[in-house]
N, C-alpha and C positions, 0 to 999 in steps of 0.2 A: 633947407636939410643938410646941403653938402657941407656947408661952413661948421656945424654943429655936430654935424657926424665927424669932422676932421676932428675936432678941438676933442671929443669924447676922448681919444686915443692918449691924451695927457692924463688922464684921470686914474687913480687910486680907485677901484672900486674896492668896497668894504666885503658885498655879498657877491658870490656867482649868479645869484636869481631869486628871485622876490615873485612868489605866486600869489595873485589876486583870485580868491575864490571863496562859495558860499558854503560854510563850514558844514551843516546839518547833509549838503547833497555830497559830498564827497571826499570829507576830511576822513572818514574811519574804513573807505573803500580807496577810491583811487588816488588821492592823493598821498596815503599813507605808503599804497606800493611809489610811487613816484617817487617820495623822499626816499624809499629804500634803494632804489634802482641809482640815482641821484648820488647818493652816498658810495653804492658802491664803484661808479664811475668817477669820483672823487670830485663830485660838482658840492660845495657848500649852498646852502638855502636859506634863506631868513626863516625863523621861526617863531610866528608871531601869537604862539600861545601864552607868553607869557604879557603881554599886551593885553589890559582890560578893554572892552568893548563901550564906547559911548553913543552919543547921536551925532558926536564930529569927529572925523577922522582925526587922532593923536600925532602931535607934532614927531615921536617917534618912528610913529608909522609911513608919517611923510620922510623923513629921514632914512630910513629903511630904502624905502625906495629910490629915493635919489643917489643912494649908495650903492644898488644892483645894477650890475652889468645888462642884465637881462631880465624883461617882467616877463611870467609868462600868466593870460590870464585863460582862468577854467569857468567857461560858459555854459553853465547849468541850467537848468528847468528854473529854480528859484533863483540866481544870482540878482536878477531887478529888483527881487524882495526887499534887499537889504540896500538903505541908503548909504550904509559904510561902505559896503561893495563899489556900488555907482559913482560914491565921491573919490573911492581909492581908482578907479579907471580913467576919471580926469585929471589926477594927480600922474597915471601911470603915462598919458598920452601926452600930457604938458613935458613928462621928461623925453617922450620919443621926438621931440619938435625941439625943445630945448638944446637941449645933450648928445642927443642921438642915441637915447637907450633903445636898446633891440628889444622888440613886442613881440611876443609868440602867442598863438592861439590858442586852445585846445574847447571844442564845440562837444560838450559831454552830454549827451541825451537831448539834446536843442538840436534846433535847424538853423545853422547861420541866418537865412532868409528871416526867420522868425527873431532872431537879434535886430539885424539893420533894420526892421519894419517895426519893432515891439509890436507882433502878431502873436496868436497861440495861448498857449498857456504862460510861456515867456512874457505878453504882451499882456496878458492878466494881470502878473506879478507887478510887473511894472509900475501898470495904471492904477494900483492899490496905491503903491508906495510916492506916485506922484499926489496923491489926494493932500490940500493942503498947502502944497509947495507953490512957489512962485513960477511964473511963465518963465520967465531969465531962466531959473533952474532947470525945470523941465526941459528946457531947449537946450542945452546945455550937455543933459545925462542922453535926450535921444539922440543929439549928432554925435555922442562918445560912444552909443551902441552901433551906432552906423558906421561908423569908422573901423572900430574893433571889429566889426562882422565882416569887414571887406579885406582883413587880414589874413591873408591865406593860411590856417592852421591843421591840424589833426580832428578829423570829423567821426564821432565816437561808433556812426553807425555803415563807416565806410570800414569797420574792422571786424575781424570775426573773433578775435583773441586781444582781447585788452591786454595782457603780457607784453605781446609784440608791438601795441602802438606805443606803449612806457617805452621800449626798448628802442625804438624810431624817436621819439621826444627825446629821449637821452642821449643818443649819439647826434641829432640833430643838436642840442645847447652845446655838447663838446664841438663841436665843426663850428659853431657861431664863435663860442669862446675861443678856438683856438686860431680864428681868424682875425689876427692881430698885426698891422705893422711891424713887419720884421726890422732889427735896429740894421740889419743888413742892407736892407733896402734904402732907411733911413739915411744913412751916412755913405752910402755907394756917390763915390765922386759924378756927378752931373745929371745924376738920377731924377731930380725936382726940376730940373728942367724938363727934361722929356715927359715927365707926368702931367706938367702942369699945359705942353704944349696938347699931348693926349686929350687931356679932359676938356680941354677948346674942343676937339675935333667931337668929343661923344656927347655934346650938348645934354648935359646931364639934367638940364632945366626942362628940355621936352618928353612930356609925358605922355603926348597924343599917342605917339606908337615907337615901334623898336626901331634900332636902328643896327646896321652890322661897319664896323670901323677895320681897316686893315695897318699891321705893320710889316714894314719890307724893309729889305737891305741884305748885304751878305751873309753868311753862315758868320758868326763868332762874333757879331756887332752890339749883341745884348741885347735882341727883337724877347726873346723870353725873361730875360729880366727884368727887362720893362712891364710885360704882362702880368708877370710873378706879381711885380708893386703895383700894379694897380689892381689885381684882382685884392689883393691882400687890403689896400686903401679904399676899395669902395666896395667889398662884398658888405657890408652891414646896412646899407641903403637897399639891397634886393631882399625878394622872398627867398630867392633859390640861386646857389651861385654852385659855378663847376669850372676846372681848369680840365682842359683834357689834353695831353703833353703828347709829345713825338706821335703825333696822325700819321705822316710821313712813315712810318715802320707797320701802319695796318695794312699796309699792300703785300707783305709775308706772308699772305692769312692763305694762301691756295684756294681762296673762293671766287665765287665768279660774281661779275658786276652787280647783281640783286643780291646777292649773299653777304658781299662784304658792305652793302648801305644797312640790311637789315641789321648786320655787328657793330657798326660804327652806332646806330641810332640807339641799340641795345646798353652800349659802354656808355652813351652820354646819359639815355633815361636812367641808367643804375646810380650813375656818377652824380647827377644834378636833384636827384630823388632821394639817394641816399638808401637804395633798396638793392642789397645782391641781388643776383640771378634772373633779371628782368628778362623776361622772351617775350620776342613780340612777332608777327606774321603779316603785315604789311607794312607799307611805306610811311602810312598817314599818323603814325604813332605819336612822335614827338610833336604836331599839332594838335591831336588830342589833349596831349596831356599839359602841354605850356601855354596854350592860347590864352590862359587867361593867368598867367604866372609872371611877375616882374622877375626877370633872372636876368645874372650876369654868366655869360657862357666865355670861358678863352678856350681858341681852337687853336691852340698851338704847333707850328710846323707842318702848314698843309702844303701840298705838294702836287694834288691833281685836284681837277675840276670836281670829279665824280664826289669827293670826298664833301666837299662843300656841299654840292646838291643832296647829299644825303642827311646833313646836320644842320645847316640853313639855307635850307633852298629859298624860303620867304620870308621877310620880315613878319609877314602876319601869321604864321607859324608859334611865334611869341607872343605873351600879355604886352600891353601898353609900356612905356618906360623902361623895354627889355633894352639889352646892348648884351652884340655879340661882336667879339675882339678875336680877328685872324691875326696870327703872324706866320709869313711865308718868306721863301727867297726871290721869287716869282711875282714879278708886277703885274704881268698879264693874265695869272691867276685872278687877281681881284678885279682887271677891267671886264674881264670875262664873264664875271658874275658880276655886273655892274655895283662893286662899289667902289664910289665915288670918295667918301671920306678917306683917304687913305694916308700915313706918317711913313716918309721916309727915314730912317735911323740914317744919321751922316755919321761919320767917322769923328772921334773927340780931338780938341785941339793937342798940338804936342807936351804943353804946359797941363792937361786935365789926364792925356796918356801916363807920364811921368807920374804923376798923382795915385793913380790907377793901380801902376806896377809897385809904386813904393808902398802903396794902402796892404797888398799881398807878400811882398818882400819883407819890409821892414814894422808892419803896424803901423805907420804914421804915414802923413803924406807926402812926406818928403826925404830924400838921403841921407844917411849920417856921413859926420866926416871921412874924406877916404872912400866912398861910393858913390859923388855925383857923377861921375864921369860913367860910371860901370852903369849904372842905372840908365842915362842917356842914351848909350852902347844898346842897352835892351831895347829902350823904347824904337829908336831907330831900326833895329834890328826884326823889331814885328810890325815896325809901319803904324803907329798908334793901333794896333786891332785889339779889341777887349780882351777876347778869348786869350790871345798869345800873350800879353802882357798879364792876366791872370794865372795863365800854367807856370809861365817864366818866372813870376811872382812866389806861386808856393813852391816851385822847383829849388827857388836861390834861397830861401829863407831859412837862416841861422848857416850858413855856409861861408869858409872864410874866404877871403879874397881871393888865394890861388884857385882856391875850387872854381869860382865866378869865371875865372881866367876859361879854364879846361870845358866845362859848358857854355861857353859863348863859343868859343872856338868848335866846336860841335855841332850848335844853332845855326851857324855863320854855313856850316856842310849839307847838316840834314833837319827836315824838320822834327818836331817831338809827338812822340804817337799820340797823345793824346790832339793836338792840336792837328794832324794830320787826318786823322780819324773823324774830325769835326769838316774840315774843309775838303774832302775828298768825296764828300757825301754828292755834293751837286757836281762836280766831274761826272765820277761814274756812272751818273744817271741821264747824262746828256747820250744821243744819238752818236752814230759813229762818227759820220761827217762833222758835226759841231763838235767831237772831243778832240780831231783831228784839227781844226780851227783852233781851238784852246792853246793847244801845245805849241801851233806856228806862232800866236801871242804871244805865249811864254816865253818861246824862246828867241824870235826874231822880229816882233812886231810891237811889244810894248813900246807905248808914248812915240806910236807913230800915226800919221795923218789913216784915218780911216779909206778917205779916196785913195789913197797910194796903195794901202794894202787893196781893196779891190781890185785897181790896176794890174798889181804884181801878180794876182791870183786873177785874171779876166780868162786864163787859157785852161786852169785847174774845172774840173768837173763839181769843185764846191760850188755851193748858191751864198757866197760872201756876206751879199747884204741882209739874206736872211739868217744865216750864221750868228752874222755880229749882235741882230735886233736881238735873237734868241739868248745870249750871253750876254747882253744887257737886260734883257729881262731879269733874268735869272740869278742877278747883282752878280757874277761871274767879271764883269768888265762893268766901265763905265766908258762914257764917250764926253770929253771934255767938252768946253765951251768954243774951243780952238778946231774942235772936229778929231782931237788926238785920241786913241786907242788907251786905257791905263786900265792896266790887273794889278790888283795887289801883288804887294812881294812875295805873301804868303801862301797868295794862290798862286802865283808864279812859278813857285818852289815846289807846290805840289805838280805843277804840268812835268817839271822836269822830273820827280822822283817817277811819277807815270811812266816815264820813257826809260828811267832806268831799270825800272820791275820788269818792262819787257826783255825776252832775246833780242841779242843785237839782230839776229837773221828774220827778226818777226817787225822790227822798227820801221816806223815809217820816217822816221828822222832820226838823223847819225850828225852828231856832232865834235866826237871824238876821234881824234886823229887817227888812235891806232884801231879803234873799232871799226870803221870807214876802211882802213887797210886789210885786216880779217876777215870782213865781209864780201871785199873784194877780192880778196885772195882764196879765201875757203868756202862761204856761205855764197846763196843768194838773200836776199830781202826784199822786204814789200817796201822799201823808200821811195819815195817820191823826187 
């Protein structure tokens, strides 16, 4: 299914939606209202009224099914009374398997269980249609009804207002039509390698249970981009999907822990069920609503264990085959939540970094004549960080060579505001002691052996061993194979600018000779 789904993206679809239905049950009521809503939403739907019905499904109808991005099967009481409908269903499910067609269901005045088991009034109609048919044909129809009955959809009896149900169906169709792979992702340097590694971790062929997978790495490395590309590529294989971005920001809510968890669950359910304003009063709402649904959920920029406990505390909250992807800067957070399948996003190579920059600066993968050295200089100044390369590429696009020199001199002395705004978040969320250790590394101990740093600070009140572990877990430093502390050049700049924002008399670190003299002469400082 995964391969057929991915191949479907390259197709050109003649129709957005094909509907399979029993005319006398729904054509003049439900279907006419659905068609009107689709027209209002700009969704084209195949019109079969010009096709003459016969004993066998016509080539024109078969072609229309194959050329539709989505098929909606409207299962009503008398759907199975029509051989035509049952043969349509066989063709639809074949397209689902072969070309990754999206299949949606509406159970209109019929119970899904009756469809699956061919019981009740639905079963009576089916048995009448089967009279005189071969055993093989009956088995095919029965299996198709069982399969389609297991596809989660809208249940007429769950709605008090049919028009609201129709609006919901139209929204869902729009969302699925919009869930195509962006060419921005398709052409992005290195993205395919990341996606292949992630898909191997996701084990998409494993359908017996749900799975949580983590993506971690420093700010600006591309975790969110990878997650968005995965969401775009995989969405069509799941019943429900949701991308929850910037979960880190949810802590600025002023709520207590329980209230925060309730709000997070409300936000997730509203997104994944595509229903605004969902309100809940207990923390069992997610498993109640999603335990039988195959879902793809992206939890982006998670920073606290409570957020994970609220949104994905157990894999059995979600239906078989579900995948939950968590992006974070904090590797320890994943370990605390027992997420063993995790992917560390590495820095691109120098060649890849130069291509990333050139893509944004020149809209092609290489620098034009005369700009080669400047492109290499930007790549070096950004130390291969994708965020820095992207921001600087966009800033320099269309600028003359003289302008480049001025902008690069400024970059050598201070961070671009967009880059600083993203990278500073990790530093700002550290405790005071870890911030101080971060600053010491930024000024004095970058590329220094960690044992040497521990020995240098042994008399200090800092717990250096724990602090280094915290900084490494939060992707603010790395410890090399040789045991050296390595802080990225732009993160080092964040530390230097954090000091510069403080009043000289309040700084714990002084490195400017004039400021040192001024402090010693005129005021006190908290410097150690």
